[in-house]
N, C-alpha and C positions, 0 to 999 in steps of 0.2 A: 504493500500500500504506500504509494509515493506521496501521500498528503503532507503538506507543510505543517498543518495543525491536525493532530489526531483527535477526533471527537468520538466519545463513547456515551451511550445512553443505557442506564440501568433501570430495569423494571422489577419490582418486587412488591411485597406487602408490608405494612407497618409492623415492626417488631422483629423483622428478619435480619436486620443489620445492613439493609441495602444502602442507606445514606452513609453509614460509617465506612462501608466498603468503597464507595465512590470517593470519599475523602482520602482513604488510605491509598487508593490508586494514584491520586494526585501527588501525594507525598512520595510514593514509590517512584513515580516518574521523575520527580525532582532528584531523588537519589541516583536515578539512572543517568542524569545529565541533562534532562529537559529543563530549561530555565524558565519557560513560561508554563505554569500549571494553574488549573482552575477547577473548582468543583461547585456545583449548584444543586441544592435539593429542591424538589417541587412536590408539595403535599396537596392532597385534596382534603378529605376528612382526616384529621390527625388522630387516628385511633388504630389499635392493633387490628391487623387484617385488611385494612383499607389499602387500595392500590397506591403505590408510591413510585415516583420517578426521580432519578438523580442523573446529573450530567457531569462528565469529566472531560476536560480538554488539556492537552499538553503539547508543547512545541519547543523546538530549539531556540525560537525567538519569543519575545514577549507576546502574550495573548491579549489582544485589545478588544475582542468581541465579548460582549456580556449579554448573553441571551440563552434561552433553551437551545438544545441541540436538535435541529430539525432534519439534518441529513447526516446521520452518524456513519463513521467508519466501522464501529464495533457496537453491537447491541448485546447486553448481558441480561439474561432472564433468570432471576433468582427464584421466582415462583412460576412453574409451568402451567398452573391452573389459569393464569391470565390469558392464555391462548383461547380457551373456550369461554371465558367469562364475558368477552366482548367489551371489557372495561378499559382496554389499552390497545392501541394500534402498534403492536410490538415491532413489526418490520417496517413501519412507516418511514419513508425517506432513506432506507438503508442503501448505501452506495454500491455500485458495481464493484466486484472484488472485495466487498465488505465481509465481515465475520460476525456470526451469530453464535453466542456461547450460552448454552441452556443447562439449567439444573433439572435433571429428569431422573426418575426412579430407575435404578439399575442400569443407567446409561442406555436405556431402551431407545429404539428408533422413534423419533418424534416428528419426522419430516412431514407426515400426513397432517399434523396439526399446525405446522408452520405456514403452509400455503405457498403461494408463489414467492420467488426470491429473485433479486436482480442477477444479471448474468455474472458468473464467476464467484458468486457468494459461497462461503464455506461455512459449514455447520459443525460445531463441536458440542459434546455433552459431557457431563460429569454428575454423579449422584452426590451432590453437595449436602443434601438433607441427611442421608445416611451417615456421611462422614461427620457432620456436626453432632449427630446423636451419639455416634461411637466415641467421640472425644468429650462428651458431656457439655457441648455448647448449646444449652437450652435455657430459656427463661419462661417460666410459667407454662411449660409444656410446648413451647414454640421453638423450633430449631432455628438457630442463628446461622442461616445458610449463606449469608452475604460474604463472610470471611473466606470460606473455601473457594468461592467463585473467583477470588483474586489469583489463586493458584491456577485455576482453569484459564483465566485471562492471560496470564503470563505464558502458559503452554501454547495456547491457541494463536496468539498474536506474534510472539517473539519480540514485541516492542519493549517489554519490561522484563528484566531478569528475575528469577525467583529470589535471588539474594537481595535485590532492591525491595521486593515486596516484604520479605521477612524483616529487613531493616526498618521499613516504615511501620510495620505492625508492632515492632519492639518499642517504638516510641509512643504508641497508642495504648498498648496493653502491657501489663507487668505481672510478675509473680506467676502463680499456678495458672491463672486464666490466660496469661500471655503465652505460656508454654503450650497450652491446649490449642490456641489459635494458630501458632506457628506450625504445629504438627498437622493440624487440619489442612492448612494451605499446602504443605509439602505433599500430603496424601492426595489432595485434589490435583495437584500438578502432575503426579504420576499416573492418575487414573483418568485423565481427560483423553477422550478419543474423538476422532473425526469421522463424520458420516459422509458417504458419497451422495451427492445431490443428483437425482435423475435429470437428464437433459430437458425433459418436458416440463420440469418444475421451474425452469428459468424464464425470466422476462428479459427482453432487451432493454438496456439502460438501467438507470437507478429506479428504486421504488418511488411511487408518487408520494408527495408530501401533502398531508391533509390539514396543515395549519391554517388558521384563519387569516384573512387578508389583514395587512397592517393598517393601523389607523392613519388616515390622511394627515399630512403635516398641516399645522395651523400656525398662524403668526400673531393672532390676537384673539381676544375673547369672542369677537364677532364671527370668527370662523367655526366656532363650536356649535354643535347641534343643541338646541335648547333642551335642558333637562330640569326636572324638579329639584330644587335645592331646599333642604331643611333650614329652618331659622332657629337660632339659639333662643332658649327661653329659660326662665327660672325653674329650677327643679329642687331636689332634696339638697343639692350642694349650694343652693343660694344663688345670689347674683355673682357670677364668676368674674366679672370685671373688678370686684373687690380684692381679688387675689393679686392684682397687678402691682408691680413696683416700677417697671418702666413701661411706657406706652409708645406705640408707633405713631409718627407724624410724617407728613411728606410735603414737599414744595409743589404746589399745584401748577405753578408756571413752568417748572421743568419736567413735570409728569408727561409721558408720551402716551398714556392711556393703554399700555400693554396689558394691564390688569393681571399681571402675574400674582400680585398680592391677593386678588380675588380668587384666582384659581387654586392657590396653595394654602390659603388660610384653613387650618384644621378644624376651626370652630364655626365656619361660615359667618364670621363676624364682619366681613367686608362685603358690601353691596356696591351697586353702581348707580350714579345719579343720571339724570336725563341727558347730560352732556358727555357721558362716558367716563367720568372720573370716579375713582374709588371713594367710598364712604365707609368709615370705620365706626362700628357700633361699640363704643367704649363701655357700655353697660355690661357686655359679655366678653370683650377682648381681654384675654389673660396676659397679654404682653409677652408671648412666647418668642417673638422676634423672627418667625418664619418669613413674614412679609418683607422684612428688612433684608434678610439673606438672599431672597430670590429677586429683589428689585434690580433689573439690569442697568438702570441709569443711576442707581444709588441715590435716588431722591428721597427714599424712605429711610428714616433713622429713628433710634430709640432715645427718649429723654426721660429723666426722672419725673415722677408724677407731679411734683410741686414746681417744676421748671416750666417756663413759657416755651411754646413751640417756636 
């Protein structure tokens, strides 16, 4: 895989160690000599058993993109039940010549569940769940299968050495638990096998990407689609403007009406007058200073409550 930035996507369920494994992969990549590393978790419902996705990027150069991975070079599946659940598009965007690494019982053939693959894609499996159970890597009856998948990743891709993975895990886990994780990774590395993909299962080109269209760029508040905005009001916490020590003020003559203050105010304490200028509701403004930090012309600033604007 000649990619300059290697992008991987991890699919699992909450409580299996998927996010931890994605983070450990980034650290292992750094130990391997990749200077640009990045890991991003993506949660839906944050509870055990809910689908979880995590992303890892690594490159010899700095990684300057910060987004989900939509066209991965490698996809790691920590929980194979996600194939039939319909809750995750596991092969979505997988590149030609990409790699799919799957945790499957007994290293059984899972190709019929995978569906179509991009031309040249390779499929590897390992029984990470059994390995986790054998080494006692369980929490409340749920096997921590994410860690062994790091060994499978190293074996399948050849991008990260087993030594680098073990070094990274040694920095995350310690003591008896650390030893169990290291042994599980070594075992998974040895037991990872490749499956031959039938020719009729291949598609020409990369897998389609089903991400939503990006939001159109806007330059001012007038470019935004009208949306209902809640208004601050007195509740059990009282009049929140009384919490304020510093209050935001701005120079109306220098204001260019970009209304960044209106967009970013976390309390909806900024509204807009008929001329398009911001109006601050000091009854509920807490003085957090977000409006000051996002003002592009720096016309907004904070003053002490008893000072004049």
